[in-house]
ROZALO-923504 format. One record per residue (C-alpha): residue in one letter; residue number from 0; x, y, z. Coordinates in Angstrom, 1 decimal. Each point is the difference from the previous one (the first is absolute). Layout:
% residues N
<rec residu="A" num="NUM" east="X" north="Y" up="Z"/>
...
% end
This chain:
% residues 265
<rec residu="X" num="0" east="0.0" north="0.0" up="0.0"/>
<rec residu="X" num="1" east="2.7" north="2.5" up="1.0"/>
<rec residu="X" num="2" east="1.9" north="-0.3" up="-3.4"/>
<rec residu="X" num="3" east="-3.3" north="0.7" up="-1.8"/>
<rec residu="X" num="4" east="-0.5" north="3.3" up="1.6"/>
<rec residu="X" num="5" east="3.5" north="1.2" up="0.7"/>
<rec residu="X" num="6" east="0.1" north="2.2" up="-3.1"/>
<rec residu="X" num="7" east="-3.0" north="2.0" up="1.2"/>
<rec residu="X" num="8" east="2.0" north="1.3" up="3.0"/>
<rec residu="X" num="9" east="3.3" north="0.3" up="-1.8"/>
<rec residu="X" num="10" east="-1.2" north="2.6" up="-2.5"/>
<rec residu="X" num="11" east="-0.6" north="2.4" up="2.9"/>
<rec residu="X" num="12" east="1.8" north="-0.5" up="3.3"/>
<rec residu="X" num="13" east="-2.8" north="1.8" up="1.9"/>
<rec residu="X" num="14" east="-2.5" north="-2.6" up="-1.1"/>
<rec residu="X" num="15" east="-1.2" north="-2.6" up="2.5"/>
<rec residu="X" num="16" east="-2.1" north="-3.1" up="-0.5"/>
<rec residu="X" num="17" east="-3.0" north="0.1" up="2.3"/>
<rec residu="X" num="18" east="-3.3" north="-1.7" up="0.8"/>
<rec residu="X" num="19" east="-0.7" north="-3.5" up="-1.5"/>
<rec residu="X" num="20" east="3.2" north="0.2" up="-2.1"/>
<rec residu="X" num="21" east="2.2" north="0.4" up="3.1"/>
<rec residu="X" num="22" east="-2.2" north="-2.6" up="1.8"/>
<rec residu="X" num="23" east="0.7" north="-2.7" up="-2.7"/>
<rec residu="X" num="24" east="3.8" north="0.5" up="0.3"/>
<rec residu="X" num="25" east="-0.1" north="-0.1" up="3.8"/>
<rec residu="X" num="26" east="-2.3" north="-3.1" up="0.1"/>
<rec residu="X" num="27" east="-2.9" north="1.8" up="1.7"/>
<rec residu="X" num="28" east="-3.4" north="-1.8" up="-0.3"/>
<rec residu="X" num="29" east="-2.4" north="1.7" up="-2.5"/>
<rec residu="X" num="30" east="-3.7" north="-0.9" up="-0.5"/>
<rec residu="X" num="31" east="-0.9" north="-1.8" up="-3.2"/>
<rec residu="X" num="32" east="-1.6" north="3.0" up="-1.6"/>
<rec residu="X" num="33" east="3.1" north="2.1" up="0.4"/>
<rec residu="X" num="34" east="2.3" north="-2.8" up="-1.2"/>
<rec residu="X" num="35" east="-1.6" north="0.5" up="-3.4"/>
<rec residu="X" num="36" east="1.2" north="3.6" up="-0.1"/>
<rec residu="X" num="37" east="3.4" north="-0.1" up="-1.7"/>
<rec residu="X" num="38" east="0.4" north="3.7" up="-0.6"/>
<rec residu="X" num="39" east="3.2" north="1.4" up="1.5"/>
<rec residu="X" num="40" east="-0.5" north="2.4" up="2.9"/>
<rec residu="X" num="41" east="2.7" north="2.6" up="0.2"/>
<rec residu="X" num="42" east="0.3" north="3.1" up="2.1"/>
<rec residu="X" num="43" east="2.1" north="3.2" up="-0.1"/>
<rec residu="X" num="44" east="0.3" north="2.3" up="3.0"/>
<rec residu="X" num="45" east="-2.8" north="2.4" up="0.6"/>
<rec residu="X" num="46" east="2.0" north="2.9" up="-1.5"/>
<rec residu="X" num="47" east="0.3" north="-1.7" up="-3.3"/>
<rec residu="X" num="48" east="-2.5" north="-1.0" up="-2.7"/>
<rec residu="X" num="49" east="-1.7" north="-3.4" up="-0.2"/>
<rec residu="X" num="50" east="1.8" north="-2.6" up="-2.2"/>
<rec residu="X" num="51" east="-1.8" north="-0.4" up="-3.3"/>
<rec residu="X" num="52" east="0.8" north="-3.0" up="-2.0"/>
<rec residu="X" num="53" east="-1.9" north="-2.8" up="-1.7"/>
<rec residu="X" num="54" east="-1.2" north="-2.6" up="2.5"/>
<rec residu="X" num="55" east="1.0" north="2.2" up="2.9"/>
<rec residu="X" num="56" east="-2.1" north="1.4" up="2.8"/>
<rec residu="X" num="57" east="1.7" north="3.1" up="1.2"/>
<rec residu="X" num="58" east="-0.1" north="1.3" up="3.6"/>
<rec residu="X" num="59" east="1.4" north="3.1" up="1.8"/>
<rec residu="X" num="60" east="1.0" north="-1.1" up="3.5"/>
<rec residu="X" num="61" east="2.1" north="1.3" up="2.9"/>
<rec residu="X" num="62" east="2.4" north="-2.4" up="1.7"/>
<rec residu="X" num="63" east="1.6" north="0.1" up="3.4"/>
<rec residu="X" num="64" east="3.4" north="-1.4" up="0.7"/>
<rec residu="X" num="65" east="0.1" north="-3.8" up="-0.3"/>
<rec residu="X" num="66" east="-3.2" north="-0.3" up="-2.1"/>
<rec residu="X" num="67" east="1.8" north="-0.5" up="-3.3"/>
<rec residu="X" num="68" east="2.3" north="-3.0" up="-0.3"/>
<rec residu="X" num="69" east="2.0" north="-1.7" up="-2.8"/>
<rec residu="X" num="70" east="-0.6" north="-3.6" up="-1.0"/>
<rec residu="X" num="71" east="2.0" north="-1.7" up="-2.7"/>
<rec residu="X" num="72" east="0.7" north="3.4" up="-1.6"/>
<rec residu="X" num="73" east="-3.6" north="1.3" up="0.2"/>
<rec residu="X" num="74" east="-1.1" north="2.9" up="2.2"/>
<rec residu="X" num="75" east="-3.3" north="-0.8" up="1.7"/>
<rec residu="X" num="76" east="-1.9" north="0.8" up="3.2"/>
<rec residu="X" num="77" east="0.8" north="-1.9" up="3.1"/>
<rec residu="X" num="78" east="-2.4" north="-2.8" up="1.0"/>
<rec residu="X" num="79" east="-1.5" north="2.1" up="2.8"/>
<rec residu="X" num="80" east="-0.6" north="3.0" up="-2.3"/>
<rec residu="X" num="81" east="-1.3" north="-2.2" up="-2.8"/>
<rec residu="X" num="82" east="-2.5" north="-1.4" up="2.5"/>
<rec residu="X" num="83" east="-1.2" north="3.5" up="0.9"/>
<rec residu="X" num="84" east="-0.3" north="1.0" up="-3.6"/>
<rec residu="X" num="85" east="-2.1" north="-3.1" up="-0.7"/>
<rec residu="X" num="86" east="-2.4" north="1.1" up="2.8"/>
<rec residu="X" num="87" east="-1.5" north="2.5" up="-2.4"/>
<rec residu="X" num="88" east="-1.2" north="-2.9" up="-2.3"/>
<rec residu="X" num="89" east="-0.6" north="-3.1" up="2.2"/>
<rec residu="X" num="90" east="-2.8" north="-0.7" up="2.3"/>
<rec residu="X" num="91" east="0.6" north="-0.9" up="3.6"/>
<rec residu="X" num="92" east="0.3" north="-3.8" up="-0.4"/>
<rec residu="X" num="93" east="2.3" north="0.4" up="-3.0"/>
<rec residu="X" num="94" east="2.2" north="2.4" up="1.8"/>
<rec residu="X" num="95" east="0.3" north="-2.3" up="3.0"/>
<rec residu="X" num="96" east="1.0" north="-2.8" up="-2.3"/>
<rec residu="X" num="97" east="2.7" north="2.2" up="-1.6"/>
<rec residu="X" num="98" east="1.2" north="1.0" up="3.5"/>
<rec residu="X" num="99" east="0.1" north="-3.6" up="1.1"/>
<rec residu="X" num="100" east="2.2" north="-0.9" up="-3.0"/>
<rec residu="X" num="101" east="2.4" north="2.8" up="1.0"/>
<rec residu="X" num="102" east="0.4" north="-0.9" up="3.6"/>
<rec residu="X" num="103" east="-0.1" north="-3.8" up="-0.3"/>
<rec residu="X" num="104" east="2.9" north="-1.8" up="1.6"/>
<rec residu="X" num="105" east="0.8" north="-3.6" up="1.0"/>
<rec residu="X" num="106" east="2.8" north="-0.8" up="2.4"/>
<rec residu="X" num="107" east="1.7" north="-3.2" up="1.2"/>
<rec residu="X" num="108" east="-2.2" north="-3.1" up="-0.3"/>
<rec residu="X" num="109" east="-1.4" north="0.8" up="-3.4"/>
<rec residu="X" num="110" east="1.2" north="-1.7" up="-3.2"/>
<rec residu="X" num="111" east="0.8" north="3.3" up="-1.6"/>
<rec residu="X" num="112" east="0.8" north="3.0" up="2.2"/>
<rec residu="X" num="113" east="-1.3" north="3.4" up="-1.2"/>
<rec residu="X" num="114" east="1.0" north="3.5" up="0.9"/>
<rec residu="X" num="115" east="-2.5" north="2.8" up="-0.2"/>
<rec residu="X" num="116" east="0.2" north="2.7" up="-2.6"/>
<rec residu="X" num="117" east="-1.0" north="2.5" up="2.7"/>
<rec residu="X" num="118" east="-1.5" north="-0.3" up="3.5"/>
<rec residu="X" num="119" east="-3.3" north="1.1" up="1.3"/>
<rec residu="X" num="120" east="1.8" north="2.8" up="1.9"/>
<rec residu="X" num="121" east="1.4" north="1.2" up="-3.4"/>
<rec residu="X" num="122" east="-3.5" north="0.1" up="-1.5"/>
<rec residu="X" num="123" east="-1.3" north="1.8" up="3.1"/>
<rec residu="X" num="124" east="2.8" north="2.5" up="-0.3"/>
<rec residu="X" num="125" east="-0.6" north="0.8" up="-3.6"/>
<rec residu="X" num="126" east="-3.7" north="0.5" up="0.6"/>
<rec residu="X" num="127" east="0.8" north="2.5" up="2.7"/>
<rec residu="X" num="128" east="2.3" north="1.9" up="-2.4"/>
<rec residu="X" num="129" east="-2.7" north="0.6" up="-2.6"/>
<rec residu="X" num="130" east="-3.1" north="0.9" up="1.9"/>
<rec residu="X" num="131" east="-1.7" north="1.7" up="-3.0"/>
<rec residu="X" num="132" east="0.8" north="-2.5" up="-2.6"/>
<rec residu="X" num="133" east="-2.7" north="-1.7" up="-2.1"/>
<rec residu="X" num="134" east="-1.0" north="-3.3" up="1.6"/>
<rec residu="X" num="135" east="1.5" north="0.7" up="3.4"/>
<rec residu="X" num="136" east="-3.3" north="-0.6" up="1.8"/>
<rec residu="X" num="137" east="-0.3" north="-3.6" up="-1.4"/>
<rec residu="X" num="138" east="3.7" north="-0.5" up="0.7"/>
<rec residu="X" num="139" east="-0.5" north="0.9" up="3.7"/>
<rec residu="X" num="140" east="-2.8" north="-2.6" up="0.2"/>
<rec residu="X" num="141" east="2.1" north="-2.6" up="-1.8"/>
<rec residu="X" num="142" east="2.9" north="0.4" up="2.5"/>
<rec residu="X" num="143" east="-2.1" north="-1.5" up="2.8"/>
<rec residu="X" num="144" east="-0.8" north="-3.1" up="-2.1"/>
<rec residu="X" num="145" east="3.5" north="-0.8" up="-1.5"/>
<rec residu="X" num="146" east="1.6" north="-3.0" up="1.5"/>
<rec residu="X" num="147" east="3.4" north="-1.7" up="-0.4"/>
<rec residu="X" num="148" east="-0.1" north="-3.6" up="-1.4"/>
<rec residu="X" num="149" east="-2.5" north="0.1" up="-2.9"/>
<rec residu="X" num="150" east="1.5" north="-1.4" up="-3.2"/>
<rec residu="X" num="151" east="-2.8" north="0.8" up="-2.5"/>
<rec residu="X" num="152" east="-3.1" north="2.2" up="-0.5"/>
<rec residu="X" num="153" east="-2.4" north="-2.9" up="0.5"/>
<rec residu="X" num="154" east="1.6" north="-0.7" up="3.4"/>
<rec residu="X" num="155" east="-0.6" north="3.7" up="0.9"/>
<rec residu="X" num="156" east="-3.6" north="-0.1" up="-1.3"/>
<rec residu="X" num="157" east="-0.7" north="-3.1" up="2.0"/>
<rec residu="X" num="158" east="1.3" north="1.6" up="3.2"/>
<rec residu="X" num="159" east="-2.0" north="3.2" up="-0.7"/>
<rec residu="X" num="160" east="-3.2" north="-1.9" up="-0.7"/>
<rec residu="X" num="161" east="0.3" north="-1.8" up="3.3"/>
<rec residu="X" num="162" east="0.7" north="3.2" up="1.9"/>
<rec residu="X" num="163" east="-2.9" north="1.9" up="-1.7"/>
<rec residu="X" num="164" east="-2.3" north="-2.8" up="1.0"/>
<rec residu="X" num="165" east="0.9" north="0.4" up="3.7"/>
<rec residu="X" num="166" east="2.0" north="-3.2" up="0.3"/>
<rec residu="X" num="167" east="3.3" north="0.0" up="1.8"/>
<rec residu="X" num="168" east="3.0" north="1.1" up="-2.0"/>
<rec residu="X" num="169" east="2.1" north="-3.0" up="-1.1"/>
<rec residu="X" num="170" east="3.7" north="-0.1" up="0.8"/>
<rec residu="X" num="171" east="2.7" north="0.3" up="-2.8"/>
<rec residu="X" num="172" east="3.5" north="-1.4" up="-0.1"/>
<rec residu="X" num="173" east="-1.0" north="-3.0" up="2.0"/>
<rec residu="X" num="174" east="2.3" north="-3.1" up="-0.2"/>
<rec residu="X" num="175" east="-1.1" north="-3.5" up="0.9"/>
<rec residu="X" num="176" east="2.8" north="-2.3" up="1.3"/>
<rec residu="X" num="177" east="0.2" north="-3.7" up="0.3"/>
<rec residu="X" num="178" east="1.0" north="-1.9" up="3.2"/>
<rec residu="X" num="179" east="3.7" north="0.6" up="-0.7"/>
<rec residu="X" num="180" east="-0.6" north="3.8" up="-0.2"/>
<rec residu="X" num="181" east="0.5" north="0.2" up="-3.8"/>
<rec residu="X" num="182" east="-2.2" north="2.4" up="-2.0"/>
<rec residu="X" num="183" east="-2.3" north="-2.0" up="-2.3"/>
<rec residu="X" num="184" east="-3.1" north="2.0" up="-0.8"/>
<rec residu="X" num="185" east="-0.5" north="3.7" up="-0.7"/>
<rec residu="X" num="186" east="-3.6" north="1.0" up="0.1"/>
<rec residu="X" num="187" east="-1.1" north="3.1" up="-2.1"/>
<rec residu="X" num="188" east="-1.9" north="1.0" up="3.2"/>
<rec residu="X" num="189" east="-0.8" north="-1.8" up="3.2"/>
<rec residu="X" num="190" east="-2.0" north="-0.1" up="3.2"/>
<rec residu="X" num="191" east="2.6" north="-1.7" up="2.3"/>
<rec residu="X" num="192" east="-2.3" north="-0.2" up="3.0"/>
<rec residu="X" num="193" east="-2.5" north="-2.0" up="-2.1"/>
<rec residu="X" num="194" east="2.6" north="-1.9" up="-1.9"/>
<rec residu="X" num="195" east="-1.4" north="1.2" up="-3.3"/>
<rec residu="X" num="196" east="2.2" north="0.6" up="-3.0"/>
<rec residu="X" num="197" east="-1.3" north="2.0" up="-3.0"/>
<rec residu="X" num="198" east="1.6" north="-0.7" up="-3.4"/>
<rec residu="X" num="199" east="-1.0" north="1.9" up="-3.1"/>
<rec residu="X" num="200" east="0.1" north="-2.2" up="-3.1"/>
<rec residu="X" num="201" east="0.6" north="2.2" up="-3.1"/>
<rec residu="X" num="202" east="-0.4" north="-1.1" up="-3.7"/>
<rec residu="X" num="203" east="3.4" north="-1.8" up="0.0"/>
<rec residu="X" num="204" east="-1.3" north="-2.4" up="2.7"/>
<rec residu="X" num="205" east="-1.9" north="-1.8" up="-2.8"/>
<rec residu="X" num="206" east="3.3" north="-1.3" up="-1.3"/>
<rec residu="X" num="207" east="0.3" north="-3.8" up="0.8"/>
<rec residu="X" num="208" east="3.4" north="0.3" up="1.7"/>
<rec residu="X" num="209" east="-1.2" north="3.0" up="2.0"/>
<rec residu="X" num="210" east="-3.2" north="-1.9" up="0.9"/>
<rec residu="X" num="211" east="2.0" north="-2.9" up="1.4"/>
<rec residu="X" num="212" east="2.1" north="2.4" up="2.0"/>
<rec residu="X" num="213" east="-3.1" north="1.6" up="1.4"/>
<rec residu="X" num="214" east="-1.4" north="-3.3" up="1.1"/>
<rec residu="X" num="215" east="3.3" north="-0.9" up="1.7"/>
<rec residu="X" num="216" east="0.0" north="3.4" up="1.7"/>
<rec residu="X" num="217" east="-3.6" north="-0.5" up="1.3"/>
<rec residu="X" num="218" east="0.8" north="-3.5" up="1.3"/>
<rec residu="X" num="219" east="3.1" north="1.3" up="1.8"/>
<rec residu="X" num="220" east="-2.0" north="2.9" up="1.5"/>
<rec residu="X" num="221" east="-2.6" north="-2.5" up="1.3"/>
<rec residu="X" num="222" east="2.7" north="-2.2" up="1.4"/>
<rec residu="X" num="223" east="1.1" north="2.9" up="2.2"/>
<rec residu="X" num="224" east="-3.5" north="0.3" up="1.4"/>
<rec residu="X" num="225" east="-1.1" north="2.9" up="-2.2"/>
<rec residu="X" num="226" east="-2.8" north="0.4" up="-2.5"/>
<rec residu="X" num="227" east="0.6" north="1.5" up="-3.4"/>
<rec residu="X" num="228" east="-2.5" north="2.1" up="-1.8"/>
<rec residu="X" num="229" east="0.8" north="0.4" up="-3.7"/>
<rec residu="X" num="230" east="-1.4" north="3.2" up="-1.5"/>
<rec residu="X" num="231" east="-0.6" north="0.6" up="-3.7"/>
<rec residu="X" num="232" east="-0.6" north="3.2" up="-2.0"/>
<rec residu="X" num="233" east="-3.7" north="-0.6" up="-0.1"/>
<rec residu="X" num="234" east="-0.1" north="0.0" up="3.8"/>
<rec residu="X" num="235" east="1.2" north="3.6" up="0.0"/>
<rec residu="X" num="236" east="-2.5" north="1.4" up="-2.5"/>
<rec residu="X" num="237" east="-3.2" north="1.9" up="0.6"/>
<rec residu="X" num="238" east="-1.4" north="2.3" up="2.7"/>
<rec residu="X" num="239" east="-0.2" north="-3.0" up="2.4"/>
<rec residu="X" num="240" east="3.1" north="-2.1" up="-0.7"/>
<rec residu="X" num="241" east="-0.5" north="-3.7" up="0.7"/>
<rec residu="X" num="242" east="3.4" north="-0.1" up="1.8"/>
<rec residu="X" num="243" east="-1.7" north="1.8" up="2.9"/>
<rec residu="X" num="244" east="-2.6" north="-2.7" up="0.5"/>
<rec residu="X" num="245" east="2.7" north="-2.7" up="-0.3"/>
<rec residu="X" num="246" east="2.2" north="1.5" up="2.6"/>
<rec residu="X" num="247" east="-2.9" north="0.9" up="2.3"/>
<rec residu="X" num="248" east="-1.2" north="-3.6" up="0.0"/>
<rec residu="X" num="249" east="3.5" north="-1.4" up="0.8"/>
<rec residu="X" num="250" east="0.7" north="2.6" up="2.8"/>
<rec residu="X" num="251" east="-3.3" north="-0.6" up="1.7"/>
<rec residu="X" num="252" east="0.9" north="-3.7" up="0.6"/>
<rec residu="X" num="253" east="3.7" north="0.1" up="0.6"/>
<rec residu="X" num="254" east="2.1" north="0.1" up="3.2"/>
<rec residu="X" num="255" east="3.4" north="-0.7" up="1.3"/>
<rec residu="X" num="256" east="3.5" north="1.1" up="-0.9"/>
<rec residu="X" num="257" east="2.7" north="-1.4" up="-2.3"/>
<rec residu="X" num="258" east="3.7" north="0.4" up="-0.2"/>
<rec residu="X" num="259" east="0.5" north="3.1" up="-2.0"/>
<rec residu="X" num="260" east="2.3" north="2.9" up="-0.4"/>
<rec residu="X" num="261" east="-0.4" north="3.6" up="-1.4"/>
<rec residu="X" num="262" east="3.1" north="1.2" up="-1.6"/>
<rec residu="X" num="263" east="-1.0" north="3.4" up="-1.2"/>
<rec residu="X" num="264" east="-2.0" north="3.1" up="1.2"/>
% end
């Protein structure tokens, strides 16, 4: 991606990639409708004119120190500033999902460790620095809903649906360990007190090899004394997502505690 847009910023050293263009390079989650927008978003400082080129959306923006970074030879807005710029286009849930993808991290005990692009504190700081910016109101609301540990937008939407329905908020970054203390299962979300693991099965879970891995994971989860709830895309759709009823039914009849560990916050 970076090599495809590098020329747009090299022609004018004051040009900066912003919005969804910067988000794609950083790896920030975008909603499906915005993923279809492949126009290049470029900004010049507020004292200059908007960039005007074919397939370019021009902006005039003011940047504070640290809000413009360089990645693989491309000047673009920092992850935190990109998130705040997106607040002017995304709804609350979409902005929370974008924020989750920025702050996600996994430490020891996970198959692949991840470091955050920015922290929740970074997002909170940049919101405070731009009190009159477009979208700042929804950004303030999103800050209270962003959590560390969500790997995908569906995982975020699942958590938000449960919270909006008045159910307890599930834990993220939970690790299930076997009798030897080795990490063996990593729920997408979990209710440790009820020994309930939530796993979102995306489209790739229809692959035969992935299906076999899912069955093995579920068997392993159950051998540890937990139950696993597998959630599909259809369970998250509509005004009353079916995942809410699924989780409510399981929580109402569960008790006890399992061997678990939370490795992130």
